[in-house]
N, C-alpha and C positions, 0 to 999 in steps of 0.2 A: 456652606453651600453657595452663598452669594459670591464669595471670593473665588471659588472654583469656577463658577459660571463666568465671572469677569475675565479670568485667565484664559478660559477656553475661547471666549469671544475675541480677546486680543490676539490669540494665535490664529484664529480664522481670518481676522482682519489683516494681519501681517501676511498671511498666505495669499490673500486676494491682491494686496498691494504689490507683492513680489511676483505677480503673474502666475500664481499657483505653485511656485517653486518652494522648496524648503528654505533653509537658510540662504541668504544671498551669497552669490559666488564672490570669490576674491580675485577673479581675473587671473593674472599671472601666478598668484600664489597657489591656484588650483591646477596648474599645469606642471607636471613633473617630467623630468628627462632622466632615464636610466640608461646606463652604458654597461655592456657586458662583452667580454671577450668570448668569441665563439669557439676558439680552439683551432679555427681554420687559418690557413696561410695563403695569401694571394701575392704572387710575384715577390716572395720573400718577406712580405709585410703581414703582421697579425691582422686578423679580421675582427671587427667589432660590430655588435648589433645595438642599435639605439631604439628605445621605445619612448615615444612622447605620449603621455597619458593625460586625459582631461578628467580630473577628480571632482569636477563640479557636476551637479544634477543637470545643469543647463548646457547646451551646446556652446562651444567657443570657436570663433573663426578668426582669420587673420592672425594666426599664431606665428610670431617672429622669434627666432633664437639667434644668438651670436654664433657665427660659424667661421669667420675669417676665411671665406673662400671655399671651405669644405674640401680639403686635400684628401685624395684617395686614388690608389692605383686600381681600384675596383670601380666600375661604373656605378654611380649612385642613382637610384630611381628618382627622376625629377618629379614624379607624381607624389612622392613622399616628402622630399625636401629639395629646395632649389635655392642657390645663391641669388640674391637680388642686388647686392653691391659687395664691396670688398670686406664687409664686416658682418652682414646679416643674411639669414636664410629664411624663407617662408616655408612653413610646414603644411603639407597637404594641399599645396596650391592656394592656400588661403580659405579653402572650403571649410565649412563647419566640422568640428570634431564633436561627435555626440557626447552627451553626458556619460561618463564612464568609458568612453571610447579611447582607442589607441591607434597610433600610426607608428609603424616600424620601418627601419631601413638599415642596411649594412654598408660599411665602408672598410677599407683596408689602408692602414698607414702605419708608420713606424712608432707613433706614440698615440695614446688615447687622446681624444679631443673633448673638451667641455662644450656644452650647448646651453648656456644660460638663457632662460626665457626673457625676452625683451618686452614683448607686448602681446596682448590678445584682446578680442572683443567678445564680451559675454552676450549671448543671445537668449535672454530670459525676460 
Protein backbone atom coordinates (compact mmCIF):
# COMPACT_ATOMS: atom_id res chain seq x y z
CA UNK A 1 0.00 0.00 0.00
CA UNK A 2 2.81 2.43 0.90
CA UNK A 3 4.61 1.81 -2.41
CA UNK A 4 1.39 2.42 -4.34
CA UNK A 5 0.85 5.71 -2.51
CA UNK A 6 4.44 6.78 -3.24
CA UNK A 7 4.00 6.04 -6.95
CA UNK A 8 0.73 7.97 -7.02
CA UNK A 9 2.31 10.98 -5.29
CA UNK A 10 5.26 10.89 -7.71
CA UNK A 11 2.87 10.94 -10.69
CA UNK A 12 0.92 13.87 -9.21
CA UNK A 13 4.15 15.77 -8.53
CA UNK A 14 5.40 15.20 -12.09
CA UNK A 15 2.06 16.39 -13.43
CA UNK A 16 2.30 19.62 -11.43
CA UNK A 17 5.93 20.18 -12.47
CA UNK A 18 4.96 19.68 -16.13
CA UNK A 19 2.21 22.31 -15.86
CA UNK A 20 -0.55 19.71 -15.68
CA UNK A 21 0.43 18.02 -18.92
CA UNK A 22 0.92 14.31 -19.23
CA UNK A 23 4.28 13.13 -20.46
CA UNK A 24 6.48 16.03 -21.55
CA UNK A 25 6.45 16.73 -25.26
CA UNK A 26 9.38 15.97 -27.48
CA UNK A 27 9.06 19.13 -29.59
CA UNK A 28 9.85 18.30 -33.20
CA UNK A 29 9.44 14.57 -32.47
CA UNK A 30 5.76 15.25 -31.82
CA UNK A 31 5.18 17.09 -35.10
CA UNK A 32 4.43 14.80 -38.04
CA UNK A 33 4.09 15.72 -41.68
CA UNK A 34 2.06 13.47 -43.97
CA UNK A 35 1.90 13.87 -47.73
CA UNK A 36 -0.82 12.37 -49.91
CA UNK A 37 -1.54 12.67 -53.59
CA UNK A 38 -5.10 13.98 -54.04
CA UNK A 39 -5.62 12.56 -57.53
CA UNK A 40 -6.12 16.07 -58.86
CA UNK A 41 -4.03 17.66 -61.59
CA UNK A 42 -3.25 21.40 -61.83
CA UNK A 43 -1.63 22.72 -65.02
CA UNK A 44 -0.49 19.18 -65.82
CA UNK A 45 1.11 18.68 -62.38
CA UNK A 46 -0.12 16.24 -59.72
CA UNK A 47 -1.73 17.81 -56.66
CA UNK A 48 -0.63 16.88 -53.14
CA UNK A 49 -2.18 17.54 -49.74
CA UNK A 50 0.12 17.99 -46.76
CA UNK A 51 -1.04 17.59 -43.16
CA UNK A 52 1.14 18.93 -40.35
CA UNK A 53 -0.03 17.37 -37.07
CA UNK A 54 0.86 18.20 -33.48
CA UNK A 55 0.80 14.87 -31.62
CA UNK A 56 1.67 16.48 -28.29
CA UNK A 57 -0.89 17.29 -25.57
CA UNK A 58 0.53 20.80 -25.46
CA UNK A 59 0.28 23.44 -28.15
CA UNK A 60 3.38 24.06 -30.27
CA UNK A 61 4.19 27.29 -32.05
CA UNK A 62 6.89 28.55 -34.40
CA UNK A 63 6.87 25.28 -36.34
CA UNK A 64 9.47 25.42 -39.11
CA UNK A 65 9.94 22.82 -41.86
CA UNK A 66 12.45 22.51 -44.67
CA UNK A 67 10.72 23.43 -47.90
CA UNK A 68 13.40 24.80 -50.26
CA UNK A 69 11.15 27.60 -51.52
CA UNK A 70 7.96 25.50 -51.82
CA UNK A 71 7.61 25.09 -55.58
CA UNK A 72 4.00 24.89 -56.78
CA UNK A 73 1.94 25.79 -59.84
CA UNK A 74 -1.05 26.03 -57.47
CA UNK A 75 -1.17 29.06 -55.17
CA UNK A 76 -0.38 27.81 -51.65
CA UNK A 77 -2.29 29.29 -48.70
CA UNK A 78 0.24 31.57 -46.93
CA UNK A 79 -1.82 31.24 -43.72
CA UNK A 80 -0.97 27.51 -43.72
CA UNK A 81 2.68 27.62 -44.85
CA UNK A 82 4.97 30.37 -46.01
CA UNK A 83 8.63 30.43 -47.10
CA UNK A 84 10.85 32.50 -44.79
CA UNK A 85 14.10 31.96 -46.68
CA UNK A 86 15.44 29.73 -49.46
CA UNK A 87 15.36 26.65 -47.26
CA UNK A 88 12.70 26.94 -44.54
CA UNK A 89 8.97 27.60 -44.27
CA UNK A 90 6.90 28.55 -41.23
CA UNK A 91 3.69 26.60 -40.62
CA UNK A 92 0.52 28.44 -39.65
CA UNK A 93 2.27 31.79 -39.51
CA UNK A 94 4.06 30.66 -36.36
CA UNK A 95 0.80 30.64 -34.41
CA UNK A 96 0.25 27.81 -31.91
CA UNK A 97 -1.00 24.49 -33.22
CA UNK A 98 -3.20 23.06 -30.47
CA UNK A 99 -2.42 19.68 -28.95
CA UNK A 100 -3.84 17.14 -31.38
CA UNK A 101 -4.34 19.91 -33.96
CA UNK A 102 -3.55 19.90 -37.67
CA UNK A 103 -2.79 22.34 -40.44
CA UNK A 104 -3.39 21.29 -44.04
CA UNK A 105 -2.37 22.76 -47.36
CA UNK A 106 -2.23 21.71 -50.99
CA UNK A 107 0.38 22.23 -53.66
CA UNK A 108 0.93 20.97 -57.20
CA UNK A 109 4.34 20.11 -58.59
CA UNK A 110 5.96 17.46 -60.76
CA UNK A 111 7.36 15.52 -57.79
CA UNK A 112 6.35 15.11 -54.17
CA UNK A 113 8.31 17.22 -51.70
CA UNK A 114 9.50 16.28 -48.23
CA UNK A 115 8.86 18.71 -45.37
CA UNK A 116 11.17 17.62 -42.53
CA UNK A 117 10.46 19.45 -39.28
CA UNK A 118 13.33 21.73 -38.29
CA UNK A 119 12.12 23.29 -35.04
CA UNK A 120 9.14 24.11 -32.85
CA UNK A 121 8.39 25.71 -29.51
CA UNK A 122 6.42 23.65 -26.97
CA UNK A 123 3.89 25.74 -25.02
CA UNK A 124 3.28 23.69 -21.89
